[in-house]
N, C-alpha and C positions, 0 to 999 in steps of 0.2 A: 504493499500500500504506500503510494508516493505521499510525502508531506505536502500539504497545501498551507497557505496563510490562512489565519483565522478569518472566516467569512464574514461579510456583513449580515446582520440580523435586523428584523423589524417586527414589530407586533403583528401577529397572525390572527385570523378571526378565531372567535371561541370554539366554532364548529370544528376547527383543525383537531382538537383534543380528540374528537370521535374519528376523524380521519386517520390520525395515528394509529389507532386501535384497529380500525378496519384494514389498513395497509399492512400492520403487522400480521394481522390473521391471514392475509393474501400471501405473503411471503412465507409463513409457516406452512400453509396448506399445499403449496407449490412443492415443497420438499419436505413434508412433515416427517417421514422416517428419519432423514437426516438430522433434522432439528430435535427429535425426540432422543435420538442417540447422544447428540451434543449436550442436550440438557441433563440427561440421566448421569452422564459422565461428570458434568459440572457439579450436580447435587451430591453425587457420591463422594468427589474430591472434598467438597466443602465439609461434609459431615465427618469424613476421615480426619481432616486438618482439626475440626472442632473436638473430635475424641482425643487428639493428640495434645493440641496446644490451647484448647478452651476458646474464650473469646479473641484470642490473637489470631484466629483464622480469618478474621475480617481483614487483616493485611493482605491477604491472598485475594479476597474478592475483586478489587479493581482489575487486578492482573488477568484473572480468569474471565471476568465480564468482558474484556476486549475481545475474547474469542468470539462472541457473538457479533460483535462490530465487524470482525474480520469475515466471518461466515456470510453475514449478510452482504457485505461489500462484494465478495467474490460472487456471490448468487445474482446479486444485480447485474453484474458483468457476464452472466452466462455460463459461469462455473458452478460446480457443485459444492455446496457446504460440506466440509469434512471434519471429522474429530480433531485431525492436527491443528485446525484453526483455533481450538479451544487454548492453545499454548501460544497463540500469536503474541500476547503481551509480554511474554519474556525476552522477544526480540523487538519488541516496539517501545523505546523510551522507557525502559524499566527504571530508570533513576527517578523518573516523575511519578510513575504508578505506584511504587511502593511507598513514598512518602505520602501519597493520596490516601493510602489505606491507613497509615499511622494518624493522619489529621482526622479522618473520620471516625476511627476508633476512640481517639481522645474527645472528639466533639461530642460523641453520644455518652461517654462516661461523665462529661462535665454536665450534659443535659440531665442525666439520670441522677447525678450527685444533687443539683439543684431541685430536682423534683422531689427526692428524699428529704431534703432540708425543709421544703416547703409543708411536708406532711408530717414531720416528726418521726418517721419511720426509719429503721436501719436497714442496710442491705440484707442483713441476716433475717430481719422480719420479712422482707419482701420475697426472699428465696424460699421461705417456709410458710408463705401465705396460705397454702392448703391446709396446713396443720394448725392454724392459728385462727379460729373463727371468731376469735374476740378482737381482731384488728377492725377498726370502724371502716365501713366501705367508703366515707367520704374521704378518708385519708388515701386509700388506694386510688380513688378517682382523682384527687389532687396531684398524686405522682404521676399518674398518666396524662393528664391535662397539661400539666407545667412541662413535663418531658416532651411532649408533642410539640407545644408552642416553641420550645427551644431548639427543637430539631428542624423546624421549618427552614430557618435561614442555612442550616448544613445541607438540607435537601437541595435548596437552590444552586448551593455552590457546588454540588457533586453531581448535578443532572446531567450536565453536558461535559464535565471535565474529562472523563475517560476518552471520549471522542475527540475532544480537542487536543489531548495529550498524543494521541496515536495519528489522527489524520492531519493535524497542523503543526505537530511536533512542539507544541506549547510546553512551557515550562509549568511547574506545579502552580506559582503564583499566577501567571497569565490564564490557565485554565480555570482556576477557581474564580478570578475575577470576571472573565467572560462569561463563565456559567451564571454567575449571580445576575450580571446585567441582562443576559439573554432571559433569564427566568423572570426577573421583574419585569421586562417588557412583554412576556406572555403569559403572565401568571393567570390569566382567565382560561386561555385555552388548556394550559398544563391542569387547571382545577377540573375542567371538563373531561380531560383525559383521565385524571384520577377516579372521577365518578363513572365514566364508561369502563373502565377496568373492573372496578367494584361491581357493577352491574354484570359483566361478563362472568365474573365469578359466581355471582349469585344464580344466574341463569344456567350455568355449568352444573352447579350443584343440583338445582331443580330439575334438570334434565335426567340426572343420574337417581333422583330421589326415589323413583318406584322401585329401582334396583336394590338400593340401600335397604328399604323397607323389608324386602324378602330375604336378606343376608343375616347371618349371625354377626356378633359384634366384632370378631377378628377380621372377617371377610370385608365388613364395612370399611375399617381402617385401610385395607389393601386397595380397596376401589378408590377412596379418597386420595390416598397416597398417588395411585396412578393418574388421578386427576391433576395433581400438583404439576406433574411434568409438562404436559402442553400449556397449562396456564403460564408456568415460569418460562417457557420457550417464548410465548408471545409477549410477555412483558420485557424479556431481555432483548428481543428484536426490536422492540417499541423504542429502545434507546438509540438505535441507529436510525429509525424513521424519522423520530423527532429531531435529531441531531440535522439530518438531512433537509427537513421541511422548514427548519428554522435558519441554519446557516447556509444552505445551498438549494433554496426554494426552487430555482430554475432547473434544477436537475431532477427530474420526476421520478419516484421510486416505482411508479407503475411499469417501468420498464424491465422488471425483474423477469428474467427468462422462466418461461413455465406457469407464470401466474396468469 
């Protein structure tokens, strides 16, 4: 993937949020077996890393997420998305992708710390919440709300950062700054995108609900786990679609081969 300068971006219509989901589904559907394999490997590696290093596995997430950018980029140009694309991040500006994971992890820890401080709870109490029925529900709600609000700027900073690092060879600071500016300019379409993705998830669960009703408990979990893979694939592909539609809007994603 050849490096390109950070493209010009401008506010896009709110309906673009729905278009990102539609185009991501279109890309996924065209080569769904390839993307299923890519996503399954991604989830397996992240789970393995979590079992070994715990929360530090998040340092690996930006590097592996680049694999979906690489797969969609090659797909758009008529090539097949391959499992090897998942490791493209190790060859694409790794010196910026790894610190991106560090900043992301530290940002989440800071947000969670302030959330706990606002509620008076400790990390130990939060970890054992299922065993402590006497924890006030309003305290738990306060943790979630404060943490969510504090992670919104973090989300804006990281939304386009991996793509900018890979496709524009941006430094960590350049990628974070450009992502924040683009996110603020397109906050409405990004909000619509979030709602559309949530509705897609709900619709997917409703479609398999009759099957879930007939299955025993363990089998239900298996079906739900299988549902996670295509939904994760579509969400990861949408990072590429959103980046292209915001920073390179003149280059249409509809050119994807086989779609």
